[in-house]
C-alpha positions as CSV (number, residue, x, y, z in Angstrom):
1,M,6.1,5.1,-22.4
2,N,7.1,8.6,-21.6
3,E,10.8,9.3,-21.0
4,A,12.2,10.1,-17.5
5,T,14.0,13.3,-16.6
6,L,16.3,14.2,-13.6
7,K,15.7,17.3,-11.5
8,T,18.3,18.3,-9.0
9,T,17.1,19.7,-5.6
10,D,18.9,21.4,-2.7
11,A,19.5,18.1,-0.9
12,G,19.3,15.5,-3.7
13,A,17.4,14.8,-6.9
14,I,14.1,13.8,-8.3
15,L,13.7,11.3,-11.2
16,C,10.3,11.7,-12.8
17,D,8.1,11.1,-15.8
18,V,8.7,13.9,-18.3
19,S,4.9,14.5,-18.5
20,I,4.9,15.9,-14.9
21,A,8.5,17.3,-14.8
22,A,7.3,20.9,-15.0
23,Q,5.1,20.4,-11.9
24,V,6.8,18.0,-9.5
25,E,8.9,19.5,-6.7
26,D,10.1,18.4,-3.3
27,D,6.7,19.2,-1.6
28,W,5.1,16.5,-3.7
29,F,6.8,14.0,-1.4
30,D,5.5,15.5,1.7
31,P,2.1,13.9,2.7
32,T,1.1,17.0,4.6
33,H,1.3,19.0,1.3
34,W,-1.8,17.2,0.0
35,P,-5.4,17.7,1.1
36,A,-6.5,16.1,4.3
37,G,-7.7,12.6,4.1
38,A,-4.6,10.8,2.8
39,V,-4.7,7.2,3.9
40,A,-1.7,5.7,5.6
41,G,-1.0,2.0,5.0
42,G,1.6,-0.7,5.7
43,R,4.0,0.5,8.4
44,G,2.5,4.0,8.1
45,A,4.9,4.8,5.3
46,A,2.4,5.0,2.3
47,W,-0.4,7.4,1.5
48,Q,-3.0,7.8,-1.2
49,V,-2.8,11.3,-2.5
50,Q,-4.5,13.3,-5.2
51,T,-1.9,15.0,-7.4
52,P,-2.2,17.2,-10.5
53,A,-1.1,14.0,-12.4
54,G,-4.0,12.1,-10.9
55,A,-4.5,9.7,-7.9
56,A,-1.2,8.3,-6.7
57,V,0.4,6.4,-3.9
58,L,3.2,8.2,-2.0
59,R,5.6,5.8,-0.3
60,H,8.4,6.7,2.1
61,Y,11.1,4.1,2.3
62,R,11.5,2.7,5.8
63,R,13.6,-0.1,7.1
64,G,12.1,-3.1,8.8
65,G,13.3,-5.4,11.5
66,A,16.2,-4.8,13.9
67,V,18.0,-2.5,11.6
68,A,15.1,0.0,11.8
69,R,15.9,0.6,15.4
70,L,19.4,1.7,14.5
71,L,19.0,3.5,11.2
72,G,15.2,4.3,11.0
73,D,14.5,5.5,7.5
74,R,18.1,6.2,6.5
75,Y,20.1,4.3,3.9
76,F,23.8,4.3,3.2
77,W,24.7,6.4,0.2
78,N,26.2,4.5,-2.7
79,G,25.4,6.8,-5.7
80,A,22.2,8.0,-7.2
81,E,21.8,5.1,-9.6
82,H,22.1,2.7,-6.8
83,S,19.6,4.5,-4.6
84,R,16.5,2.4,-3.8
85,P,13.9,4.8,-5.3
86,F,15.8,5.2,-8.5
87,V,16.3,1.5,-8.9
88,E,12.7,0.8,-8.2
89,F,11.5,3.6,-10.6
90,R,13.6,2.2,-13.4
91,L,12.4,-1.4,-12.8
92,L,8.8,-0.3,-12.8
93,R,9.3,1.5,-16.1
94,H,10.7,-1.7,-17.5
95,L,7.7,-3.6,-16.2
96,Q,5.4,-1.0,-18.0
97,D,7.4,-1.6,-21.2
98,L,6.7,-5.3,-20.8
99,Q,3.0,-4.6,-20.2
100,L,3.1,-6.4,-16.9
101,P,0.5,-5.5,-14.2
102,A,2.5,-3.3,-11.9
103,P,2.1,0.4,-10.8
104,R,3.2,3.1,-13.2
105,P,6.0,5.1,-11.7
106,L,5.5,8.9,-11.5
107,A,8.5,10.2,-9.5
108,A,11.3,9.1,-7.2
109,R,13.3,11.2,-4.8
110,Y,16.3,11.0,-2.6
111,R,17.6,13.5,-0.1
112,R,21.2,13.2,1.1
113,S,22.5,13.9,4.6
114,G,26.2,13.0,5.0
115,L,26.8,9.3,4.5
116,F,23.0,8.6,4.4
117,Y,20.0,9.4,2.3
118,R,16.2,9.2,2.7
119,A,13.9,8.2,-0.1
120,D,10.3,8.4,-1.5
121,L,8.4,7.1,-4.5
122,L,5.2,8.2,-6.2
123,T,3.3,5.7,-8.3
124,R,0.0,5.8,-10.1
125,L,-2.8,4.5,-7.9
126,I,-4.5,1.3,-9.0
127,P,-8.2,2.1,-8.6
128,E,-10.6,0.0,-6.5
129,A,-7.8,-2.5,-5.7
130,Q,-7.8,-4.9,-2.8
131,T,-4.9,-6.9,-1.4
132,L,-5.0,-10.6,-1.0
133,A,-4.8,-10.0,2.7
134,E,-8.0,-7.8,2.6
135,L,-9.7,-10.5,0.5
136,V,-8.8,-13.1,3.0
137,R,-10.4,-11.0,5.8
138,G,-13.5,-10.6,3.7
139,R,-13.5,-14.3,2.9
140,R,-13.4,-13.6,-0.8
141,L,-10.6,-15.9,-1.9
142,D,-11.7,-18.5,-4.4
143,P,-10.1,-20.9,-6.9
144,A,-10.7,-18.6,-9.9
145,L,-8.9,-15.7,-8.2
146,M,-6.1,-17.9,-7.2
147,R,-5.7,-19.1,-10.7
148,R,-5.4,-15.5,-11.9
149,V,-2.8,-14.9,-9.2
150,G,-0.8,-17.9,-10.4
151,A,-0.9,-16.8,-14.0
152,A,0.1,-13.2,-13.1
153,V,3.1,-14.3,-11.0
154,A,4.1,-16.6,-13.9
155,A,4.2,-13.7,-16.3
156,F,6.6,-11.8,-14.1
157,H,8.8,-14.9,-13.5
158,A,8.8,-15.7,-17.3
159,N,10.3,-12.2,-17.8
160,R,12.9,-12.9,-15.1
161,V,11.4,-10.4,-12.6
162,W,12.1,-11.3,-9.0
163,H,9.9,-9.7,-6.3
164,A,11.8,-9.3,-3.0
165,D,8.7,-9.5,-0.8
166,L,6.0,-11.4,-2.6
167,N,3.3,-11.5,0.1
168,A,-0.4,-11.2,0.6
169,H,-0.2,-7.4,1.0
170,N,1.7,-6.9,-2.2
171,V,-0.7,-8.8,-4.5
172,L,-3.7,-6.7,-5.6
173,E,-6.9,-7.5,-7.4
174,A,-8.9,-4.9,-9.3
175,F,-11.7,-5.5,-11.8
176,G,-10.5,-9.0,-12.3
177,V,-6.9,-8.1,-12.9
178,V,-4.1,-9.2,-10.6
179,H,-1.3,-6.7,-10.0
180,L,2.0,-6.9,-8.0
181,I,3.2,-3.8,-6.1
182,D,6.1,-2.7,-4.0
183,F,9.2,-3.7,-6.0
184,D,11.7,-2.2,-3.6
185,R,14.8,-4.4,-3.9
186,G,13.3,-6.2,-6.8
187,E,15.5,-7.2,-9.8
188,L,15.9,-9.1,-13.0
189,R,17.4,-12.6,-12.4
190,A,18.6,-15.5,-14.4
191,S,15.7,-17.7,-15.3
192,R,17.3,-21.1,-14.7
193,E,17.5,-20.8,-10.9
194,D,15.3,-21.9,-8.0
195,W,14.1,-18.4,-7.0
196,P,10.7,-18.6,-8.7
197,Q,9.6,-21.5,-6.5
198,Q,11.1,-19.7,-3.4
199,N,9.0,-16.6,-4.4
200,L,5.8,-18.8,-4.5
201,E,6.6,-20.4,-1.2
202,R,7.0,-16.9,0.4
203,L,3.5,-16.0,-0.9
204,R,2.1,-19.2,0.4
205,R,3.5,-18.6,3.9
206,S,2.2,-15.1,3.9
207,L,-1.3,-16.3,2.9
208,L,-1.3,-18.8,5.8
209,K,-0.1,-16.1,8.2
210,V,-3.0,-13.7,7.3
211,G,-5.5,-16.5,7.9
212,A,-6.2,-18.0,4.4
213,A,-6.3,-21.5,5.9
214,G,-9.4,-20.8,8.0
215,E,-10.8,-24.3,7.4
216,G,-7.5,-26.0,7.8
217,Q,-4.3,-26.1,5.9
218,A,-5.2,-29.3,4.0
219,C,-8.3,-27.5,2.7
220,F,-6.3,-24.4,1.8
221,D,-3.8,-26.5,-0.1
222,S,-6.3,-28.4,-2.2
223,T,-9.0,-25.7,-2.9
224,L,-6.8,-22.5,-3.1
225,W,-3.1,-23.2,-3.4
226,Q,-3.3,-26.0,-5.9
227,P,-5.3,-24.0,-8.4
228,L,-2.7,-21.2,-8.1
229,Q,0.2,-23.6,-8.6
230,D,-1.5,-25.4,-11.6
231,A,-2.2,-22.0,-13.3
232,Y,1.3,-20.9,-12.6
233,T,2.8,-24.1,-14.1
234,A,0.5,-23.9,-17.2
235,A,1.3,-20.2,-17.8
236,R,5.0,-20.7,-17.4
237,R,5.0,-23.6,-19.9
238,L,3.1,-21.5,-22.4
239,L,5.2,-18.3,-21.9
240,D,8.5,-20.1,-21.8
241,N,7.7,-22.1,-25.0
242,G,6.7,-18.8,-26.7
243,A,10.0,-17.2,-25.6
244,D,12.0,-20.2,-26.9
245,L,10.2,-20.0,-30.3
246,A,10.9,-16.3,-30.6
247,A,14.6,-16.9,-29.8
248,E,14.8,-19.6,-32.5
249,R,13.3,-17.2,-35.1
250,Q,15.9,-14.5,-34.3
251,S,18.8,-16.9,-34.5
């Protein structure tokens, strides 16, 4: 994919796809810069915007939980390469190189203020996508979709990709393809640990929280979760065997 380039600004820097480097400026990260009608989502920190590079999602990094009351949207500065938007931007580029279904990164920005910084990220919008949470509300979860979710998550795990917040709001379906979004704090991890199952359990708890077990948890486990788990296991076995064969050929 296209290379990335770094642009310095008055208060920080922007890391962006070289294809839009001549256009992107600080005001790209201001939701009020874009035409009226941007849609806020999540904790009110993400907007759908129409940029010269196409439809995109602008996300402002915000803390959650008790820390948010103290620091709000500020993060401690530890260098540009350790800033959350730059780390997520580079991880998303890696996922694109692996052809995994995740958003394409367009630009990431930090703005420093003393010991702290604030951050934003622009990614390509996935058209006509709905989250699993939205599909639950519309009663549109079915075994076939859950099998696709299981296979998609398996592909990320087989490539050692850990999602820090795998929940029903961060799994999208669009035109039959399952995507994972919001890789803030995501990372590559050793494959021989127990984090993949922990990731899946987090997703299961989230689905139950948003009401996926409308007819009871036992029904949810047998008709929805088990197909996901079976597809995940089958995909992991296939992908892991393929990786082992490739490693043997290279040795």
